[in-house]
LUMNUNU-861449 format. One record per residue (C-alpha): residue number from 1; residue in one letter; chain; x negated, y, z. Coordinates in nm, 3 decimals. Layout:
<pts>
   seq   type   mol      east     north        up
   NUM      A     A         X         Y         Z
...
</pts>
This chain:
<pts>
   seq   type   mol      east     north        up
     1      M     A   -16.251    -9.751    13.072
     2      S     A   -16.476    -9.559    12.832
     3      L     A   -16.527    -9.645    12.468
     4      W     A   -16.850    -9.789    12.335
     5      P     A   -17.031    -9.584    12.070
     6      G     A   -16.853    -9.628    11.737
     7      E     A   -16.542    -9.774    11.900
     8      R     A   -16.212    -9.613    11.814
     9      S     A   -15.904    -9.582    12.022
    10      H     A   -15.575    -9.744    11.909
    11      D     A   -15.222    -9.656    12.013
    12      G     A   -15.353    -9.371    12.223
    13      G     A   -15.571    -9.587    12.447
    14      P     A   -15.906    -9.763    12.445
    15      R     A   -15.948   -10.113    12.311
    16      V     A   -15.843   -10.397    12.533
    17      P     A   -16.144   -10.575    12.682
    18      A     A   -16.215   -10.934    12.583
    19      G     A   -15.985   -11.178    12.752
    20      P     A   -15.619   -11.278    12.717
    21      A     A   -15.560   -11.076    12.397
    22      N     A   -15.825   -11.284    12.222
    23      A     A   -15.646   -11.609    12.302
    24      T     A   -15.309   -11.456    12.212
    25      N     A   -15.433   -11.336    11.871
    26      E     A   -15.601   -11.669    11.801
    27      R     A   -15.272   -11.848    11.882
    28      L     A   -15.081   -11.604    11.659
    29      L     A   -15.311   -11.680    11.366
    30      R     A   -15.303   -12.056    11.423
    31      Q     A   -14.923   -12.043    11.441
    32      G     A   -14.909   -11.837    11.121
    33      Y     A   -15.135   -12.066    10.918
    34      A     A   -14.950   -12.376    11.043
    35      A     A   -14.613   -12.220    10.953
    36      F     A   -14.742   -12.122    10.606
    37      A     A   -14.869   -12.479    10.551
    38      D     A   -14.526   -12.615    10.649
    39      G     A   -14.343   -12.368    10.423
    40      D     A   -14.182   -12.212    10.731
    41      L     A   -14.149   -11.855    10.603
    42      D     A   -13.903   -11.766    10.880
    43      T     A   -14.184   -11.806    11.135
    44      V     A   -14.437   -11.636    10.906
    45      R     A   -14.195   -11.341    10.875
    46      T     A   -14.189   -11.293    11.254
    47      L     A   -14.568   -11.277    11.271
    48      L     A   -14.610   -11.007    11.004
    49      A     A   -14.536   -10.642    11.076
    50      E     A   -14.259   -10.486    10.870
    51      D     A   -14.512   -10.240    10.722
    52      I     A   -14.800   -10.486    10.673
    53      V     A   -15.057   -10.401    10.406
    54      W     A   -15.200   -10.702    10.218
    55      H     A   -15.521   -10.666    10.014
    56      N     A   -15.614   -10.925     9.749
    57      G     A   -15.941   -10.858     9.572
    58      G     A   -16.025   -10.942     9.216
    59      A     A   -15.885   -10.865     8.874
    60      N     A   -15.615   -11.125     8.817
    61      Q     A   -15.237   -11.132     8.807
    62      L     A   -15.214   -11.170     9.187
    63      A     A   -15.487   -10.920     9.281
    64      G     A   -15.392   -10.588     9.430
    65      E     A   -15.234   -10.435     9.734
    66      Y     A   -14.894   -10.540     9.865
    67      T     A   -14.723   -10.305    10.108
    68      G     A   -14.442   -10.413    10.337
    69      L     A   -14.307   -10.747    10.444
    70      D     A   -14.084   -10.794    10.139
    71      E     A   -14.370   -10.737     9.892
    72      V     A   -14.594   -10.981    10.083
    73      L     A   -14.327   -11.250    10.089
    74      D     A   -14.265   -11.194     9.715
    75      Y     A   -14.641   -11.236     9.664
    76      F     A   -14.625   -11.573     9.846
    77      G     A   -14.348   -11.677     9.607
    78      Q     A   -14.557   -11.573     9.305
    79      L     A   -14.855   -11.764     9.443
    80      M     A   -14.650   -12.082     9.475
    81      E     A   -14.490   -12.032     9.134
    82      V     A   -14.822   -11.984     8.955
    83      T     A   -14.967   -12.296     9.120
    84      D     A   -14.651   -12.509     9.091
    85      G     A   -14.644   -12.530     9.471
    86      T     A   -14.994   -12.678     9.499
    87      F     A   -15.156   -12.384     9.679
    88      K     A   -15.278   -12.476    10.026
    89      L     A   -15.533   -12.362    10.279
    90      D     A   -15.756   -12.577    10.498
    91      V     A   -15.850   -12.377    10.806
    92      H     A   -16.208   -12.430    10.924
    93      D     A   -16.218   -12.184    11.211
    94      I     A   -16.035   -11.890    11.363
    95      L     A   -16.210   -11.616    11.557
    96      A     A   -16.016   -11.338    11.725
    97      N     A   -16.056   -11.047    11.959
    98      D     A   -15.810   -10.788    12.086
    99      M     A   -15.758   -10.623    11.743
   100      H     A   -15.895   -10.847    11.469
   101      G     A   -15.901   -11.204    11.352
   102      I     A   -16.127   -11.379    11.106
   103      V     A   -16.012   -11.703    10.949
   104      L     A   -16.247   -11.925    10.749
   105      V     A   -16.054   -12.130    10.495
   106      T     A   -16.089   -12.344    10.187
   107      V     A   -15.831   -12.270     9.917
   108      H     A   -15.694   -12.560     9.713
   109      A     A   -15.470   -12.515     9.410
   110      E     A   -15.393   -12.654     9.068
   111      R     A   -15.286   -12.463     8.760
   112      D     A   -15.260   -12.559     8.393
   113      G     A   -15.462   -12.877     8.447
   114      R     A   -15.738   -12.696     8.637
   115      R     A   -15.828   -12.729     9.003
   116      L     A   -15.950   -12.463     9.240
   117      E     A   -16.138   -12.539     9.559
   118      M     A   -16.308   -12.236     9.708
   119      N     A   -16.406   -12.090    10.043
   120      E     A   -16.250   -11.763    10.154
   121      V     A   -16.274   -11.535    10.453
   122      H     A   -15.951   -11.378    10.573
   123      I     A   -15.969   -11.069    10.792
   124      W     A   -15.667   -10.960    10.994
   125      H     A   -15.586   -10.644    11.186
   126      L     A   -15.355   -10.742    11.471
   127      E     A   -15.151   -10.526    11.707
   128      Q     A   -14.877   -10.606    11.956
   129      G     A   -14.835   -10.967    11.849
   130      Q     A   -14.810   -10.902    11.475
   131      A     A   -15.038   -10.883    11.173
   132      E     A   -15.065   -10.523    11.052
   133      E     A   -15.319   -10.563    10.770
   134      F     A   -15.489   -10.845    10.578
   135      W     A   -15.796   -10.869    10.350
   136      S     A   -15.898   -11.178    10.151
   137      F     A   -16.257   -11.231    10.033
   138      A     A   -16.324   -11.517     9.791
   139      E     A   -16.655   -11.698     9.763
   140      D     A   -16.656   -11.648     9.384
   141      V     A   -16.426   -11.369     9.264
   142      A     A   -16.501   -11.439     8.896
   143      E     A   -16.392   -11.802     8.936
   144      M     A   -16.081   -11.692     9.125
   145      D     A   -15.995   -11.442     8.849
   146      A     A   -16.046   -11.706     8.577
   147      F     A   -15.822   -11.949     8.764
   148      F     A   -15.535   -11.707     8.826
   149      G     A   -15.573   -11.518     8.497
</pts>
């Protein structure tokens, strides 16, 4: 199988054509978001690669890059602490192919008497049944920064 123009090879081989990997990655993401919603960090841990890189945009206390599973799980703890456990995501849709997933969500949280309700796009890089990298893009970064401080 030859690569399309602009396509890059991963793990020494060409990309997997559309098909079963898409469904597998979509299931992985759905399982991960459901586990996160249930507070099941043991399941979440199995779905994230040991060397995952997590990118949070903005200029607030939670913005930045988290590298490795332990840092990402610590970030989840900080997120729940800052929001007194009110942080939650409503998933609108999940799209996935053989290497990437896009999740459309609405974030809900409360902090210091304020409420946050905002759309986000989550982009995932997925390989071999685990999430390798994550990017979060908020609808209004300034509002997100003001909320999280």
